[in-house]
N, CA, C and O of each residue as an XYZ file, in Angstrom:
336
protein
N       0.870     -1.172      0.000
C       0.000      0.000      0.000
C       0.907      1.222      0.000
O       1.833      1.326      0.803
N       0.631      2.122     -0.891
C       1.398      3.359     -0.981
C       0.503      4.492     -0.486
O      -0.600      4.692     -0.994
N       0.984      5.219      0.496
C       0.269      6.382      0.991
C       1.017      7.601      0.481
O       2.183      7.820      0.808
N       0.321      8.388     -0.327
C       0.918      9.595     -0.887
C       0.377     10.800     -0.129
O      -0.830     10.929      0.075
N       1.263     11.658      0.274
C       0.874     12.942      0.862
C       1.312     14.025     -0.112
O       2.503     14.209     -0.365
N       0.330     14.738     -0.653
C       0.629     15.761     -1.653
C       1.391     16.906     -1.000
O       0.979     17.420      0.040
N       2.492     17.300     -1.607
C       3.321     18.390     -1.082
C       2.495     19.658     -0.938
O       1.756     20.041     -1.845
N       2.627     20.294      0.201
C       1.903     21.536      0.501
C       0.393     21.375      0.331
O      -0.314     22.355      0.097
N      -0.105     20.131      0.450
C      -1.532     19.882      0.308
C      -2.054     20.129     -1.096
O      -3.255     20.313     -1.290
N      -1.156     20.136     -2.080
C      -1.520     20.489     -3.457
C      -1.658     19.228     -4.318
O      -0.662     18.669     -4.776
N      -2.881     18.795     -4.527
C      -3.134     17.623     -5.365
C      -3.138     17.977     -6.855
O      -2.805     17.137     -7.691
N      -3.511     19.206     -7.189
C      -3.674     19.594     -8.592
C      -2.447     19.291     -9.459
O      -2.617     18.733    -10.542
N      -1.212     19.631     -9.040
C      -0.060     19.316     -9.901
C       0.106     17.819    -10.159
O       0.575     17.420    -11.226
N      -0.272     17.003     -9.201
C      -0.178     15.547     -9.378
C      -1.171     15.095    -10.442
O      -0.825     14.327    -11.339
N      -2.391     15.570    -10.337
C      -3.409     15.200    -11.315
C      -3.069     15.726    -12.704
O      -3.334     15.047    -13.697
N      -2.497     16.903    -12.794
C      -2.100     17.461    -14.093
C      -1.023     16.602    -14.746
O      -1.105     16.291    -15.934
N      -0.005     16.218    -13.960
C       1.063     15.376    -14.520
C       0.504     14.026    -14.941
O       0.861     13.508    -15.999
N      -0.359     13.462    -14.130
C      -0.943     12.160    -14.471
C      -1.741     12.242    -15.775
O      -1.691     11.320    -16.589
N      -2.466     13.323    -15.977
C      -3.205     13.500    -17.237
C      -2.251     13.607    -18.426
O      -2.521     13.062    -19.495
N      -1.139     14.308    -18.235
C      -0.192     14.550    -19.327
C       0.713     13.353    -19.614
O       1.005     13.054    -20.772
N       1.159     12.663    -18.543
C       2.188     11.631    -18.700
C       1.755     10.238    -18.259
O       2.524      9.284    -18.373
N       0.529     10.117    -17.758
C       0.091      8.817    -17.249
C       0.708      8.540    -15.884
O       1.264      9.435    -15.248
N       0.605      7.319    -15.454
C       1.126      6.951    -14.119
C       2.646      6.812    -14.090
O       3.252      6.814    -13.019
N       3.251      6.693    -15.246
C       4.709      6.559    -15.362
C       5.222      5.328    -14.613
O       6.230      5.396    -13.910
N       4.524      4.211    -14.769
C       4.915      2.968    -14.110
C       6.016      2.263    -14.887
O       5.915      2.122    -16.106
N       7.058      1.819    -14.207
C       8.037      0.978    -14.903
C       7.411     -0.387    -15.209
O       6.523     -0.841    -14.488
N       7.872     -1.031    -16.271
C       7.396     -2.378    -16.595
C       7.617     -3.296    -15.404
O       8.707     -3.337    -14.833
N       6.578     -4.030    -15.034
C       6.677     -4.959    -13.916
C       6.016     -4.449    -12.647
O       5.782     -5.223    -11.719
N       5.712     -3.157    -12.594
C       4.983     -2.586    -11.456
C       3.535     -2.442    -11.883
O       3.241     -1.826    -12.908
N       2.634     -3.008    -11.099
C       1.222     -3.014    -11.479
C       0.391     -2.177    -10.518
O       0.426     -2.387     -9.305
N      -0.350     -1.234    -11.068
C      -1.316     -0.440    -10.325
C      -2.568     -1.286    -10.171
O      -3.063     -1.836    -11.156
N      -3.104     -1.404     -8.927
C      -4.307     -2.194     -8.673
C      -5.520     -1.285     -8.520
O      -6.519     -1.463     -9.216
N      -5.441     -0.321     -7.623
C      -6.561      0.596     -7.380
C      -6.075      1.719     -6.482
O      -4.993      1.637     -5.900
N      -6.886      2.780     -6.372
C      -6.514      3.876     -5.485
C      -7.748      4.534     -4.900
O      -8.853      4.425     -5.433
N      -7.527      5.218     -3.790
C      -8.560      5.943     -3.072
C      -7.968      7.274     -2.643
O      -6.812      7.341     -2.227
N      -8.749      8.320     -2.744
C      -8.280      9.657     -2.381
C      -9.070     10.128     -1.165
O     -10.290      9.972     -1.112
N      -8.367     10.707     -0.185
C      -9.028     11.266      0.996
C      -9.958     12.395      0.559
O      -9.689     13.097     -0.416
N     -11.045     12.555      1.288
C     -12.060     13.551      0.934
C     -11.496     14.970      0.873
O     -12.017     15.813      0.143
N     -10.433     15.236      1.639
C      -9.840     16.577      1.626
C      -8.728     16.717      0.582
O      -8.077     17.759      0.520
N      -8.505     15.699     -0.226
C      -7.475     15.683     -1.267
C      -6.064     15.896     -0.726
O      -5.190     16.357     -1.460
N      -5.829     15.572      0.532
C      -4.490     15.707      1.104
C      -3.656     14.444      0.898
O      -2.426     14.499      0.874
N      -4.345     13.294      0.750
C      -3.639     12.014      0.615
C      -4.316     11.131     -0.416
O      -5.502     11.265     -0.715
N      -3.523     10.236     -0.938
C      -4.018      9.200     -1.848
C      -3.460      7.876     -1.364
O      -2.309      7.800     -0.936
N      -4.265      6.844     -1.430
C      -3.867      5.496     -1.021
C      -3.901      4.625     -2.263
O      -4.955      4.452     -2.875
N      -2.753      4.074     -2.639
C      -2.667      3.278     -3.863
C      -2.190      1.875     -3.541
O      -1.214      1.679     -2.818
N      -2.896      0.912     -4.090
C      -2.474     -0.475     -3.964
C      -1.699     -0.836     -5.222
O      -2.217     -0.753     -6.335
N      -0.455     -1.235     -5.027
C       0.437     -1.573     -6.125
C       0.960     -2.990     -5.900
O       0.999     -3.475     -4.769
N       1.358     -3.643     -6.981
C       1.935     -4.989     -6.895
C       3.221     -5.057     -7.705
O       3.306     -4.527     -8.813
N       4.223     -5.722     -7.127
C       5.449     -5.998     -7.872
C       6.261     -7.040     -7.123
O       6.079     -7.258     -5.925
N       7.154     -7.675     -7.855
C       8.055     -8.660     -7.261
C       9.437     -8.078     -6.997
O      10.287     -8.732     -6.394
N       9.657     -6.861     -7.443
C      10.976     -6.239     -7.351
C      10.822     -4.842     -6.747
O      10.268     -3.948     -7.386
N      11.300     -4.656     -5.538
C      11.163     -3.384     -4.836
C      11.815     -2.229     -5.599
O      11.385     -1.083     -5.463
N      12.831     -2.511     -6.387
C      13.486     -1.430     -7.134
C      12.534     -0.789     -8.149
O      12.681      0.387     -8.482
N      11.566     -1.556     -8.635
C      10.575     -0.989     -9.556
C       9.698      0.035     -8.844
O       9.397      1.098     -9.388
N       9.298     -0.296     -7.629
C       8.494      0.635     -6.846
C       9.298      1.889     -6.525
O       8.768      2.999     -6.583
N      10.555      1.723     -6.191
C      11.404      2.865     -5.863
C      11.645      3.754     -7.094
O      11.735      4.975     -6.967
N      11.747      3.149     -8.270
C      11.915      3.936     -9.501
C      10.666      4.777     -9.756
O      10.768      5.934    -10.164
N       9.498      4.202     -9.518
C       8.250      4.945     -9.692
C       8.154      6.087     -8.684
O       7.776      7.203     -9.040
N       8.494      5.810     -7.427
C       8.477      6.845     -6.386
C       9.377      8.014     -6.793
O       9.008      9.175     -6.619
N      10.546      7.708     -7.330
C      11.485      8.763     -7.735
C      10.883      9.675     -8.802
O      11.189     10.867     -8.838
N      10.041      9.136     -9.659
C       9.424      9.932    -10.730
C       8.403     10.940    -10.208
O       8.074     11.909    -10.892
N       7.908     10.711     -9.003
C       6.867     11.566     -8.429
C       7.316     12.296     -7.170
O       6.547     13.079     -6.613
N       8.512     12.066     -6.720
C       8.932     12.569     -5.404
C       9.061     14.090     -5.326
O       9.181     14.636     -4.230
N       9.040     14.780     -6.456
C       9.063     16.237     -6.406
C       7.695     16.810     -6.026
O       7.600     17.966     -5.614
N       6.637     16.004     -6.165
C       5.278     16.470     -5.875
C       4.634     15.761     -4.689
O       3.647     16.247     -4.135
N       5.188     14.617     -4.298
C       4.526     13.750     -3.323
C       5.537     13.209     -2.318
O       6.667     12.878     -2.676
N       5.119     13.122     -1.058
C       5.874     12.391     -0.033
C       5.220     11.021      0.102
O       3.995     10.920      0.173
N       6.022      9.980      0.138
C       5.511      8.621      0.115
C       5.743      7.891      1.433
O       6.766      8.066      2.095
N       4.768      7.073      1.788
C       4.909      6.066      2.840
C       4.508      4.752      2.193
O       3.436      4.654      1.596
N       5.356      3.746      2.306
C       5.085      2.448      1.689
C       4.908      1.422      2.797
O       5.778      1.243      3.650
N       3.757      0.753      2.764
C       3.413     -0.237      3.780
C       3.152     -1.566      3.077
O       2.158     -1.697      2.364
N       4.032     -2.558      3.267
C       3.754     -3.873      2.674
C       2.483     -4.453      3.288
O       2.337     -4.481      4.510
N       1.571     -4.914      2.446
C       0.321     -5.500      2.917
C       0.082     -6.827      2.214
O       0.663     -7.117      1.168
N      -0.791     -7.625      2.821
C      -1.212     -8.902      2.247
C      -2.711     -9.033      2.469
O      -3.241     -8.479      3.432
N      -3.399     -9.756      1.596
C      -4.826     -9.988      1.792
C      -5.072    -10.707      3.134
O      -4.272    -11.535      3.571
N      -6.182    -10.369      3.755
C      -6.523    -10.983      5.043
C      -6.559    -12.505      4.944
O      -6.177    -13.195      5.889
N      -7.009    -13.029      3.820
C      -7.083    -14.477      3.646
C      -5.709    -15.128      3.728
O      -5.605    -16.284      4.138
N      -4.665    -14.421      3.353
C      -3.313    -14.955      3.460
C      -2.748    -14.759      4.866
O      -1.958    -15.577      5.336
N      -3.142    -13.699      5.525
C      -2.620    -13.416      6.857
C      -3.282    -14.269      7.940
O      -2.631    -14.658      8.910
N      -4.551    -14.556      7.779
C      -5.309    -15.262      8.805
C      -4.680    -16.597      9.218
O      -4.581    -16.860     10.417
N      -4.253    -17.449      8.283
C      -3.657    -18.729      8.690
C      -2.382    -18.569      9.530
O      -2.025    -19.471     10.287
N      -1.712    -17.451      9.404
C      -0.490    -17.229     10.179
C      -0.791    -17.010     11.661
O       0.104    -17.128     12.498
N      -2.033    -16.694     11.988
C      -2.420    -16.403     13.360
C      -3.008    -17.612     14.086
O      -3.468    -17.490     15.222
N      -2.996    -18.771     13.442
C      -3.546    -19.963     14.093
C      -2.480    -20.782     14.741
O      -2.775    -21.820     15.333
């Protein structure tokens, strides 16, 4: 899970770049879905990849506009058996 915090609370430049250049994902990094906070201060994106360097390359492409927090997550169905 990628938590994006828009620099200076400014989401507009992020949306403008995305319209002009797309998500700018490196091959092998897959966008799953995203959710935006009602105040447009943060975006939560679910991404998938087998190579962390791909995620870091994508972060670098957006780091001038966004501060990132990356939280490795797994589906509850996969986590549940670990708790038995």
